[in-house]
C-alpha positions in Angstrom: -54.2 -91.4 -85.4 -56.8 -89.0 -84.0 -59.4 -90.2 -81.5 -62.6 -88.2 -80.9 -63.6 -87.8 -77.3 -66.9 -86.5 -76.2 -66.8 -83.8 -73.5 -68.1 -84.8 -70.1 -71.8 -84.0 -69.4 -72.4 -80.6 -67.7 -72.3 -80.8 -63.9 -70.9 -84.3 -63.9 -67.5 -85.7 -63.8 -67.9 -88.1 -66.7 -68.8 -91.7 -66.7 -68.6 -93.7 -63.4 -65.5 -95.8 -63.0 -66.1 -99.5 -63.7 -66.1 -101.8 -60.8 -63.2 -104.1 -60.6 -64.0 -107.8 -60.9 -62.4 -108.5 -57.5 -64.9 -106.2 -55.8 -67.8 -107.9 -57.4 -66.7 -111.4 -56.3 -65.6 -110.5 -52.8 -67.5 -111.6 -49.7 -69.2 -108.9 -47.7 -67.9 -108.4 -44.1 -71.0 -110.2 -42.7 -70.5 -113.1 -45.1 -66.8 -113.4 -44.2 -67.7 -113.4 -40.5 -70.3 -116.1 -41.0 -68.0 -118.2 -43.1 -65.3 -117.9 -40.4 -67.7 -119.1 -37.8 -68.9 -122.0 -40.0 -65.3 -123.1 -40.6 -64.7 -123.1 -36.8 -67.8 -125.2 -36.2 -66.9 -127.6 -39.0 -63.4 -128.0 -37.5 -65.1 -129.0 -34.2 -67.3 -131.5 -36.1 -64.4 -133.1 -38.0 -61.8 -132.9 -35.2 -58.8 -131.2 -36.8 -58.0 -128.6 -39.5 -56.2 -131.3 -41.5 -59.2 -133.6 -41.5 -61.5 -130.8 -42.6 -59.0 -129.6 -45.2 -59.0 -133.2 -46.6 -62.8 -133.4 -46.7 -63.0 -130.0 -48.4 -60.0 -130.7 -50.7 -58.2 -127.4 -49.9 -54.9 -126.7 -48.2 -54.8 -126.5 -44.4 -53.2 -123.0 -44.5 -56.1 -121.7 -46.7 -58.6 -122.9 -44.1 -56.7 -121.4 -41.2 -56.3 -118.1 -43.1 -60.1 -118.0 -43.8 -60.9 -118.8 -40.2 -58.7 -116.0 -38.9 -60.1 -112.6 -38.3 -57.7 -111.0 -40.8 -59.7 -109.4 -43.7 -59.3 -110.5 -47.3 -59.5 -114.2 -46.8 -62.4 -116.5 -47.8 -64.3 -116.8 -51.0 -67.6 -118.1 -52.4 -65.8 -121.2 -53.6 -64.6 -121.9 -50.1 -68.1 -121.3 -48.8 -69.4 -123.8 -51.3 -66.9 -126.4 -50.2 -67.8 -125.8 -46.6 -71.5 -126.2 -47.4 -70.8 -129.5 -49.1 -68.7 -130.7 -46.1 -71.5 -129.6 -43.7 -74.2 -131.2 -45.8 -75.9 -127.8 -46.0 -76.5 -125.0 -48.4 -74.2 -122.1 -49.3 -77.0 -119.8 -48.1 -76.9 -121.4 -44.6 -73.1 -120.9 -44.5 -73.1 -117.2 -45.6 -76.2 -116.2 -43.6 -75.0 -117.7 -40.4 -77.8 -120.2 -40.1 -75.5 -123.3 -39.9 -76.3 -125.5 -36.9 -73.5 -125.6 -34.4 -71.3 -128.7 -34.0 -72.9 -131.3 -31.7 -76.5 -130.1 -32.4 -79.3 -131.7 -34.4 -79.6 -130.0 -37.8 -83.4 -130.2 -37.6 -84.4 -129.1 -34.1 -81.1 -127.5 -32.8 -81.0 -129.7 -29.7 -77.6 -130.6 -28.4 -76.6 -134.3 -28.5 -76.7 -134.6 -24.7 -80.2 -133.2 -24.6 -81.5 -135.6 -27.3 -80.0 -138.7 -25.6 -81.6 -137.8 -22.3 -85.1 -137.6 -23.7 
C-alpha cells in the first residue's frame, strides 16, 4: 500500500517531535527538591519513615527514595499524599512553603517560643 508523505517545509526539519508523556508528568528539579524537604520535615513530625509511610499509604522504600537526592524519584501523586498528611495543599509542598516541623502553621513560631509567651 502506498502512503503519501508531504515534504518538510523549506528551511525546517519537519514537525517537532512529540513530547513523551513521562516528560509532561515529571516534577521539575525545584519541585523535586521541595518535595524532598517536605518529606524530611514530615518524617520529623511523624517520628519514623514507617509511621509516615503508613499515614501516606505508600511503601517505606518509596518514601526513602523520594527523600534521597537521587534524581528521578517523586511524583505529583506522592506530593498530594504528603500534602494530605501535612494538612496542607499540594502547592505548599511543591513551592517549598510548608511550615517546618515543630512550628505553628499560622505564624511560624517554634513550639518552645509559643509556650514561653
